[in-house]
mmCIF file of the N, C-alpha and C atoms, coordinates in Angstrom:
data_MODEL
# 
_entry.id   MODEL 
# 
loop_
_atom_site.group_PDB 
_atom_site.id 
_atom_site.type_symbol 
_atom_site.label_atom_id 
_atom_site.label_alt_id 
_atom_site.label_comp_id 
_atom_site.label_asym_id 
_atom_site.label_entity_id 
_atom_site.label_seq_id 
_atom_site.pdbx_PDB_ins_code 
_atom_site.Cartn_x 
_atom_site.Cartn_y 
_atom_site.Cartn_z 
_atom_site.occupancy 
_atom_site.B_iso_or_equiv 
_atom_site.pdbx_formal_charge 
_atom_site.auth_seq_id 
_atom_site.auth_comp_id 
_atom_site.auth_asym_id 
_atom_site.auth_atom_id 
_atom_site.pdbx_PDB_model_num 
ATOM 1   N N  . UNK A 1 1  ? 122.283 50.694 99.984  1.00 0.00 ? 1  UNK A N  1 
ATOM 2   C CA . UNK A 1 1  ? 122.770 51.935 100.574 1.00 0.00 ? 1  UNK A CA 1 
ATOM 3   C C  . UNK A 1 1  ? 124.285 51.839 100.747 1.00 0.00 ? 1  UNK A C  1 
ATOM 4   N N  . UNK A 1 2  ? 124.981 52.883 100.375 1.00 0.00 ? 2  UNK A N  1 
ATOM 5   C CA . UNK A 1 2  ? 126.433 52.858 100.475 1.00 0.00 ? 2  UNK A CA 1 
ATOM 6   C C  . UNK A 1 2  ? 126.855 52.930 101.932 1.00 0.00 ? 2  UNK A C  1 
ATOM 7   N N  . UNK A 1 3  ? 128.092 52.562 102.166 1.00 0.00 ? 3  UNK A N  1 
ATOM 8   C CA . UNK A 1 3  ? 128.644 52.546 103.522 1.00 0.00 ? 3  UNK A CA 1 
ATOM 9   C C  . UNK A 1 3  ? 128.623 53.944 104.146 1.00 0.00 ? 3  UNK A C  1 
ATOM 10  N N  . UNK A 1 4  ? 128.958 54.946 103.362 1.00 0.00 ? 4  UNK A N  1 
ATOM 11  C CA . UNK A 1 4  ? 128.991 56.324 103.876 1.00 0.00 ? 4  UNK A CA 1 
ATOM 12  C C  . UNK A 1 4  ? 127.582 56.790 104.230 1.00 0.00 ? 4  UNK A C  1 
ATOM 13  N N  . UNK A 1 5  ? 126.633 56.485 103.373 1.00 0.00 ? 5  UNK A N  1 
ATOM 14  C CA . UNK A 1 5  ? 125.243 56.872 103.649 1.00 0.00 ? 5  UNK A CA 1 
ATOM 15  C C  . UNK A 1 5  ? 124.722 56.169 104.903 1.00 0.00 ? 5  UNK A C  1 
ATOM 16  N N  . UNK A 1 6  ? 125.098 54.912 105.071 1.00 0.00 ? 6  UNK A N  1 
ATOM 17  C CA . UNK A 1 6  ? 124.663 54.153 106.245 1.00 0.00 ? 6  UNK A CA 1 
ATOM 18  C C  . UNK A 1 6  ? 125.248 54.767 107.517 1.00 0.00 ? 6  UNK A C  1 
ATOM 19  N N  . UNK A 1 7  ? 126.522 55.113 107.480 1.00 0.00 ? 7  UNK A N  1 
ATOM 20  C CA . UNK A 1 7  ? 127.140 55.750 108.644 1.00 0.00 ? 7  UNK A CA 1 
ATOM 21  C C  . UNK A 1 7  ? 126.481 57.088 108.952 1.00 0.00 ? 7  UNK A C  1 
ATOM 22  N N  . UNK A 1 8  ? 126.165 57.822 107.907 1.00 0.00 ? 8  UNK A N  1 
ATOM 23  C CA . UNK A 1 8  ? 125.499 59.109 108.076 1.00 0.00 ? 8  UNK A CA 1 
ATOM 24  C C  . UNK A 1 8  ? 124.148 58.927 108.755 1.00 0.00 ? 8  UNK A C  1 
ATOM 25  N N  . UNK A 1 9  ? 123.395 57.949 108.325 1.00 0.00 ? 9  UNK A N  1 
ATOM 26  C CA . UNK A 1 9  ? 122.098 57.653 108.924 1.00 0.00 ? 9  UNK A CA 1 
ATOM 27  C C  . UNK A 1 9  ? 122.251 57.212 110.384 1.00 0.00 ? 9  UNK A C  1 
ATOM 28  N N  . UNK A 1 10 ? 123.271 56.419 110.653 1.00 0.00 ? 10 UNK A N  1 
ATOM 29  C CA . UNK A 1 10 ? 123.529 55.980 112.027 1.00 0.00 ? 10 UNK A CA 1 
ATOM 30  C C  . UNK A 1 10 ? 123.866 57.171 112.933 1.00 0.00 ? 10 UNK A C  1 
ATOM 31  N N  . UNK A 1 11 ? 124.660 58.081 112.417 1.00 0.00 ? 11 UNK A N  1 
ATOM 32  C CA . UNK A 1 11 ? 125.014 59.277 113.189 1.00 0.00 ? 11 UNK A CA 1 
ATOM 33  C C  . UNK A 1 11 ? 123.765 60.105 113.463 1.00 0.00 ? 11 UNK A C  1 
ATOM 34  N N  . UNK A 1 12 ? 122.938 60.282 112.443 1.00 0.00 ? 12 UNK A N  1 
ATOM 35  C CA . UNK A 1 12 ? 121.690 61.035 112.617 1.00 0.00 ? 12 UNK A CA 1 
ATOM 36  C C  . UNK A 1 12 ? 120.811 60.389 113.683 1.00 0.00 ? 12 UNK A C  1 
ATOM 37  N N  . UNK A 1 13 ? 120.709 59.082 113.626 1.00 0.00 ? 13 UNK A N  1 
ATOM 38  C CA . UNK A 1 13 ? 119.879 58.354 114.580 1.00 0.00 ? 13 UNK A CA 1 
ATOM 39  C C  . UNK A 1 13 ? 120.415 58.533 116.009 1.00 0.00 ? 13 UNK A C  1 
ATOM 40  N N  . UNK A 1 14 ? 121.727 58.394 116.176 1.00 0.00 ? 14 UNK A N  1 
ATOM 41  C CA . UNK A 1 14 ? 122.340 58.570 117.488 1.00 0.00 ? 14 UNK A CA 1 
ATOM 42  C C  . UNK A 1 14 ? 122.134 60.000 117.999 1.00 0.00 ? 14 UNK A C  1 
ATOM 43  N N  . UNK A 1 15 ? 122.334 60.967 117.131 1.00 0.00 ? 15 UNK A N  1 
ATOM 44  C CA . UNK A 1 15 ? 122.154 62.364 117.536 1.00 0.00 ? 15 UNK A CA 1 
ATOM 45  C C  . UNK A 1 15 ? 120.713 62.659 117.936 1.00 0.00 ? 15 UNK A C  1 
ATOM 46  N N  . UNK A 1 16 ? 119.779 62.126 117.181 1.00 0.00 ? 16 UNK A N  1 
ATOM 47  C CA . UNK A 1 16 ? 118.368 62.331 117.501 1.00 0.00 ? 16 UNK A CA 1 
ATOM 48  C C  . UNK A 1 16 ? 118.034 61.736 118.871 1.00 0.00 ? 16 UNK A C  1 
ATOM 49  N N  . UNK A 1 17 ? 118.527 60.544 119.120 1.00 0.00 ? 17 UNK A N  1 
ATOM 50  C CA . UNK A 1 17 ? 118.295 59.880 120.404 1.00 0.00 ? 17 UNK A CA 1 
ATOM 51  C C  . UNK A 1 17 ? 118.920 60.670 121.557 1.00 0.00 ? 17 UNK A C  1 
ATOM 52  N N  . UNK A 1 18 ? 120.149 61.096 121.371 1.00 0.00 ? 18 UNK A N  1 
ATOM 53  C CA . UNK A 1 18 ? 120.826 61.889 122.408 1.00 0.00 ? 18 UNK A CA 1 
ATOM 54  C C  . UNK A 1 18 ? 120.093 63.196 122.675 1.00 0.00 ? 18 UNK A C  1 
ATOM 55  N N  . UNK A 1 19 ? 119.668 63.829 121.611 1.00 0.00 ? 19 UNK A N  1 
ATOM 56  C CA . UNK A 1 19 ? 118.954 65.102 121.746 1.00 0.00 ? 19 UNK A CA 1 
ATOM 57  C C  . UNK A 1 19 ? 117.673 64.926 122.548 1.00 0.00 ? 19 UNK A C  1 
ATOM 58  N N  . UNK A 1 20 ? 116.927 63.890 122.266 1.00 0.00 ? 20 UNK A N  1 
ATOM 59  C CA . UNK A 1 20 ? 115.685 63.632 122.993 1.00 0.00 ? 20 UNK A CA 1 
ATOM 60  C C  . UNK A 1 20 ? 115.958 63.363 124.467 1.00 0.00 ? 20 UNK A C  1 
ATOM 61  N N  . UNK A 1 21 ? 116.984 62.565 124.737 1.00 0.00 ? 21 UNK A N  1 
ATOM 62  C CA . UNK A 1 21 ? 117.338 62.261 126.119 1.00 0.00 ? 21 UNK A CA 1 
ATOM 63  C C  . UNK A 1 21 ? 117.786 63.502 126.876 1.00 0.00 ? 21 UNK A C  1 
ATOM 64  N N  . UNK A 1 22 ? 118.615 64.299 126.239 1.00 0.00 ? 22 UNK A N  1 
ATOM 65  C CA . UNK A 1 22 ? 119.111 65.515 126.886 1.00 0.00 ? 22 UNK A CA 1 
ATOM 66  C C  . UNK A 1 22 ? 117.993 66.541 127.092 1.00 0.00 ? 22 UNK A C  1 
ATOM 67  N N  . UNK A 1 23 ? 117.094 66.603 126.134 1.00 0.00 ? 23 UNK A N  1 
ATOM 68  C CA . UNK A 1 23 ? 115.965 67.527 126.242 1.00 0.00 ? 23 UNK A CA 1 
ATOM 69  C C  . UNK A 1 23 ? 115.085 67.154 127.448 1.00 0.00 ? 23 UNK A C  1 
ATOM 70  N N  . UNK A 1 24 ? 114.799 65.866 127.589 1.00 0.00 ? 24 UNK A N  1 
ATOM 71  C CA . UNK A 1 24 ? 114.004 65.396 128.715 1.00 0.00 ? 24 UNK A CA 1 
ATOM 72  C C  . UNK A 1 24 ? 114.714 65.682 130.040 1.00 0.00 ? 24 UNK A C  1 
ATOM 73  N N  . UNK A 1 25 ? 116.007 65.403 130.068 1.00 0.00 ? 25 UNK A N  1 
ATOM 74  C CA . UNK A 1 25 ? 116.784 65.638 131.282 1.00 0.00 ? 25 UNK A CA 1 
ATOM 75  C C  . UNK A 1 25 ? 116.783 67.127 131.631 1.00 0.00 ? 25 UNK A C  1 
ATOM 76  N N  . UNK A 1 26 ? 116.929 67.957 130.643 1.00 0.00 ? 26 UNK A N  1 
ATOM 77  C CA . UNK A 1 26 ? 116.933 69.405 130.855 1.00 0.00 ? 26 UNK A CA 1 
ATOM 78  C C  . UNK A 1 26 ? 115.595 69.873 131.424 1.00 0.00 ? 26 UNK A C  1 
ATOM 79  N N  . UNK A 1 27 ? 114.502 69.388 130.856 1.00 0.00 ? 27 UNK A N  1 
ATOM 80  C CA . UNK A 1 27 ? 113.182 69.755 131.358 1.00 0.00 ? 27 UNK A CA 1 
ATOM 81  C C  . UNK A 1 27 ? 112.978 69.293 132.795 1.00 0.00 ? 27 UNK A C  1 
ATOM 82  N N  . UNK A 1 28 ? 113.437 68.103 133.098 1.00 0.00 ? 28 UNK A N  1 
ATOM 83  C CA . UNK A 1 28 ? 113.327 67.609 134.471 1.00 0.00 ? 28 UNK A CA 1 
ATOM 84  C C  . UNK A 1 28 ? 114.073 68.522 135.449 1.00 0.00 ? 28 UNK A C  1 
ATOM 85  N N  . UNK A 1 29 ? 115.253 68.941 135.050 1.00 0.00 ? 29 UNK A N  1 
ATOM 86  C CA . UNK A 1 29 ? 116.063 69.783 135.933 1.00 0.00 ? 29 UNK A CA 1 
ATOM 87  C C  . UNK A 1 29 ? 115.470 71.185 136.056 1.00 0.00 ? 29 UNK A C  1 
ATOM 88  N N  . UNK A 1 30 ? 115.089 71.777 134.946 1.00 0.00 ? 30 UNK A N  1 
ATOM 89  C CA . UNK A 1 30 ? 114.646 73.171 134.976 1.00 0.00 ? 30 UNK A CA 1 
ATOM 90  C C  . UNK A 1 30 ? 113.211 73.357 135.443 1.00 0.00 ? 30 UNK A C  1 
ATOM 91  N N  . UNK A 1 31 ? 112.323 72.435 135.063 1.00 0.00 ? 31 UNK A N  1 
ATOM 92  C CA . UNK A 1 31 ? 110.911 72.613 135.407 1.00 0.00 ? 31 UNK A CA 1 
ATOM 93  C C  . UNK A 1 31 ? 110.484 71.816 136.637 1.00 0.00 ? 31 UNK A C  1 
ATOM 94  N N  . UNK A 1 32 ? 110.979 70.615 136.748 1.00 0.00 ? 32 UNK A N  1 
ATOM 95  C CA . UNK A 1 32 ? 110.567 69.749 137.849 1.00 0.00 ? 32 UNK A CA 1 
ATOM 96  C C  . UNK A 1 32 ? 111.546 69.798 139.029 1.00 0.00 ? 32 UNK A C  1 
ATOM 97  N N  . UNK A 1 33 ? 112.701 70.434 138.795 1.00 0.00 ? 33 UNK A N  1 
ATOM 98  C CA . UNK A 1 33 ? 113.763 70.511 139.810 1.00 0.00 ? 33 UNK A CA 1 
ATOM 99  C C  . UNK A 1 33 ? 114.201 69.120 140.277 1.00 0.00 ? 33 UNK A C  1 
ATOM 100 N N  . UNK A 1 34 ? 114.259 68.213 139.309 1.00 0.00 ? 34 UNK A N  1 
ATOM 101 C CA . UNK A 1 34 ? 114.675 66.839 139.576 1.00 0.00 ? 34 UNK A CA 1 
ATOM 102 C C  . UNK A 1 34 ? 116.038 66.613 138.922 1.00 0.00 ? 34 UNK A C  1 
ATOM 103 N N  . UNK A 1 35 ? 116.998 66.218 139.726 1.00 0.00 ? 35 UNK A N  1 
ATOM 104 C CA . UNK A 1 35 ? 118.314 65.902 139.169 1.00 0.00 ? 35 UNK A CA 1 
ATOM 105 C C  . UNK A 1 35 ? 118.285 64.519 138.535 1.00 0.00 ? 35 UNK A C  1 
ATOM 106 N N  . UNK A 1 36 ? 119.025 64.342 137.452 1.00 0.00 ? 36 UNK A N  1 
ATOM 107 C CA . UNK A 1 36 ? 119.045 63.018 136.812 1.00 0.00 ? 36 UNK A CA 1 
ATOM 108 C C  . UNK A 1 36 ? 119.737 61.995 137.703 1.00 0.00 ? 36 UNK A C  1 
ATOM 109 N N  . UNK A 1 37 ? 119.326 60.761 137.544 1.00 0.00 ? 37 UNK A N  1 
ATOM 110 C CA . UNK A 1 37 ? 119.953 59.666 138.283 1.00 0.00 ? 37 UNK A CA 1 
ATOM 111 C C  . UNK A 1 37 ? 121.322 59.399 137.665 1.00 0.00 ? 37 UNK A C  1 
ATOM 112 N N  . UNK A 1 38 ? 122.269 58.972 138.484 1.00 0.00 ? 38 UNK A N  1 
ATOM 113 C CA . UNK A 1 38 ? 123.612 58.692 137.953 1.00 0.00 ? 38 UNK A CA 1 
ATOM 114 C C  . UNK A 1 38 ? 123.600 57.715 136.776 1.00 0.00 ? 38 UNK A C  1 
ATOM 115 N N  . UNK A 1 39 ? 122.728 56.722 136.831 1.00 0.00 ? 39 UNK A N  1 
ATOM 116 C CA . UNK A 1 39 ? 122.665 55.750 135.731 1.00 0.00 ? 39 UNK A CA 1 
ATOM 117 C C  . UNK A 1 39 ? 122.210 56.397 134.430 1.00 0.00 ? 39 UNK A C  1 
ATOM 118 N N  . UNK A 1 40 ? 121.317 57.376 134.522 1.00 0.00 ? 40 UNK A N  1 
ATOM 119 C CA . UNK A 1 40 ? 120.860 58.078 133.319 1.00 0.00 ? 40 UNK A CA 1 
ATOM 120 C C  . UNK A 1 40 ? 122.010 58.863 132.690 1.00 0.00 ? 40 UNK A C  1 
ATOM 121 N N  . UNK A 1 41 ? 122.799 59.506 133.540 1.00 0.00 ? 41 UNK A N  1 
ATOM 122 C CA . UNK A 1 41 ? 123.943 60.277 133.049 1.00 0.00 ? 41 UNK A CA 1 
ATOM 123 C C  . UNK A 1 41 ? 124.978 59.338 132.429 1.00 0.00 ? 41 UNK A C  1 
ATOM 124 N N  . UNK A 1 42 ? 125.249 58.225 133.094 1.00 0.00 ? 42 UNK A N  1 
ATOM 125 C CA . UNK A 1 42 ? 126.210 57.251 132.571 1.00 0.00 ? 42 UNK A CA 1 
ATOM 126 C C  . UNK A 1 42 ? 125.748 56.700 131.230 1.00 0.00 ? 42 UNK A C  1 
ATOM 127 N N  . UNK A 1 43 ? 124.442 56.445 131.120 1.00 0.00 ? 43 UNK A N  1 
ATOM 128 C CA . UNK A 1 43 ? 123.892 55.933 129.864 1.00 0.00 ? 43 UNK A CA 1 
ATOM 129 C C  . UNK A 1 43 ? 124.101 56.932 128.727 1.00 0.00 ? 43 UNK A C  1 
ATOM 130 N N  . UNK A 1 44 ? 123.832 58.198 129.003 1.00 0.00 ? 44 UNK A N  1 
ATOM 131 C CA . UNK A 1 44 ? 124.034 59.219 127.972 1.00 0.00 ? 44 UNK A CA 1 
ATOM 132 C C  . UNK A 1 44 ? 125.511 59.361 127.610 1.00 0.00 ? 44 UNK A C  1 
ATOM 133 N N  . UNK A 1 45 ? 126.366 59.278 128.595 1.00 0.00 ? 45 UNK A N  1 
ATOM 134 C CA . UNK A 1 45 ? 127.804 59.362 128.311 1.00 0.00 ? 45 UNK A CA 1 
ATOM 135 C C  . UNK A 1 45 ? 128.250 58.194 127.430 1.00 0.00 ? 45 UNK A C  1 
ATOM 136 N N  . UNK A 1 46 ? 127.729 57.019 127.698 1.00 0.00 ? 46 UNK A N  1 
ATOM 137 C CA . UNK A 1 46 ? 128.053 55.846 126.884 1.00 0.00 ? 46 UNK A CA 1 
ATOM 138 C C  . UNK A 1 46 ? 127.567 56.034 125.456 1.00 0.00 ? 46 UNK A C  1 
ATOM 139 N N  . UNK A 1 47 ? 126.355 56.559 125.320 1.00 0.00 ? 47 UNK A N  1 
ATOM 140 C CA . UNK A 1 47 ? 125.822 56.819 123.979 1.00 0.00 ? 47 UNK A CA 1 
ATOM 141 C C  . UNK A 1 47 ? 126.677 57.842 123.237 1.00 0.00 ? 47 UNK A C  1 
ATOM 142 N N  . UNK A 1 48 ? 127.135 58.857 123.943 1.00 0.00 ? 48 UNK A N  1 
ATOM 143 C CA . UNK A 1 48 ? 127.986 59.868 123.301 1.00 0.00 ? 48 UNK A CA 1 
ATOM 144 C C  . UNK A 1 48 ? 129.325 59.272 122.898 1.00 0.00 ? 48 UNK A C  1 
ATOM 145 N N  . UNK A 1 49 ? 129.887 58.414 123.737 1.00 0.00 ? 49 UNK A N  1 
ATOM 146 C CA . UNK A 1 49 ? 131.144 57.749 123.396 1.00 0.00 ? 49 UNK A CA 1 
ATOM 147 C C  . UNK A 1 49 ? 130.971 56.863 122.163 1.00 0.00 ? 49 UNK A C  1 
ATOM 148 N N  . UNK A 1 50 ? 129.857 56.151 122.097 1.00 0.00 ? 50 UNK A N  1 
ATOM 149 C CA . UNK A 1 50 ? 129.582 55.304 120.933 1.00 0.00 ? 50 UNK A CA 1 
ATOM 150 C C  . UNK A 1 50 ? 129.439 56.135 119.663 1.00 0.00 ? 50 UNK A C  1 
ATOM 151 N N  . UNK A 1 51 ? 128.807 57.272 119.792 1.00 0.00 ? 51 UNK A N  1 
ATOM 152 C CA . UNK A 1 51 ? 128.674 58.169 118.650 1.00 0.00 ? 51 UNK A CA 1 
ATOM 153 C C  . UNK A 1 51 ? 130.041 58.663 118.183 1.00 0.00 ? 51 UNK A C  1 
ATOM 154 N N  . UNK A 1 52 ? 130.867 59.034 119.137 1.00 0.00 ? 52 UNK A N  1 
ATOM 155 C CA . UNK A 1 52 ? 132.227 59.480 118.786 1.00 0.00 ? 52 UNK A CA 1 
ATOM 156 C C  . UNK A 1 52 ? 132.998 58.387 118.055 1.00 0.00 ? 52 UNK A C  1 
ATOM 157 N N  . UNK A 1 53 ? 132.885 57.168 118.526 1.00 0.00 ? 53 UNK A N  1 
ATOM 158 C CA . UNK A 1 53 ? 133.568 56.046 117.882 1.00 0.00 ? 53 UNK A CA 1 
ATOM 159 C C  . UNK A 1 53 ? 133.070 55.877 116.444 1.00 0.00 ? 53 UNK A C  1 
ATOM 160 N N  . UNK A 1 54 ? 131.757 56.011 116.289 1.00 0.00 ? 54 UNK A N  1 
ATOM 161 C CA . UNK A 1 54 ? 131.180 55.882 114.952 1.00 0.00 ? 54 UNK A CA 1 
ATOM 162 C C  . UNK A 1 54 ? 131.700 56.982 114.024 1.00 0.00 ? 54 UNK A C  1 
ATOM 163 N N  . UNK A 1 55 ? 131.743 58.193 114.517 1.00 0.00 ? 55 UNK A N  1 
ATOM 164 C CA . UNK A 1 55 ? 132.217 59.318 113.716 1.00 0.00 ? 55 UNK A CA 1 
ATOM 165 C C  . UNK A 1 55 ? 133.697 59.162 113.380 1.00 0.00 ? 55 UNK A C  1 
ATOM 166 N N  . UNK A 1 56 ? 134.482 58.762 114.353 1.00 0.00 ? 56 UNK A N  1 
ATOM 167 C CA . UNK A 1 56 ? 135.932 58.620 114.153 1.00 0.00 ? 56 UNK A CA 1 
ATOM 168 C C  . UNK A 1 56 ? 136.290 57.458 113.235 1.00 0.00 ? 56 UNK A C  1 
ATOM 169 N N  . UNK A 1 57 ? 135.381 56.528 113.053 1.00 0.00 ? 57 UNK A N  1 
ATOM 170 C CA . UNK A 1 57 ? 135.680 55.364 112.224 1.00 0.00 ? 57 UNK A CA 1 
ATOM 171 C C  . UNK A 1 57 ? 135.627 55.668 110.731 1.00 0.00 ? 57 UNK A C  1 
ATOM 172 N N  . UNK A 1 58 ? 135.278 56.878 110.360 1.00 0.00 ? 58 UNK A N  1 
ATOM 173 C CA . UNK A 1 58 ? 135.160 57.249 108.944 1.00 0.00 ? 58 UNK A CA 1 
ATOM 174 C C  . UNK A 1 58 ? 136.484 57.331 108.270 1.00 0.00 ? 58 UNK A C  1 
# 
């Protein structure tokens, strides 16, 4: 697999993971009226920062 294809797959994987996490968090807030824990938010922010680094490294 070429380097560009590998990066593309990594970005897709990160986006899919972030989407699932955000979707769960959204459902918790809207349906269960549960606010996310600070650590959960920090974890998602870290994942988003890592994704940005991956994208910017192209």
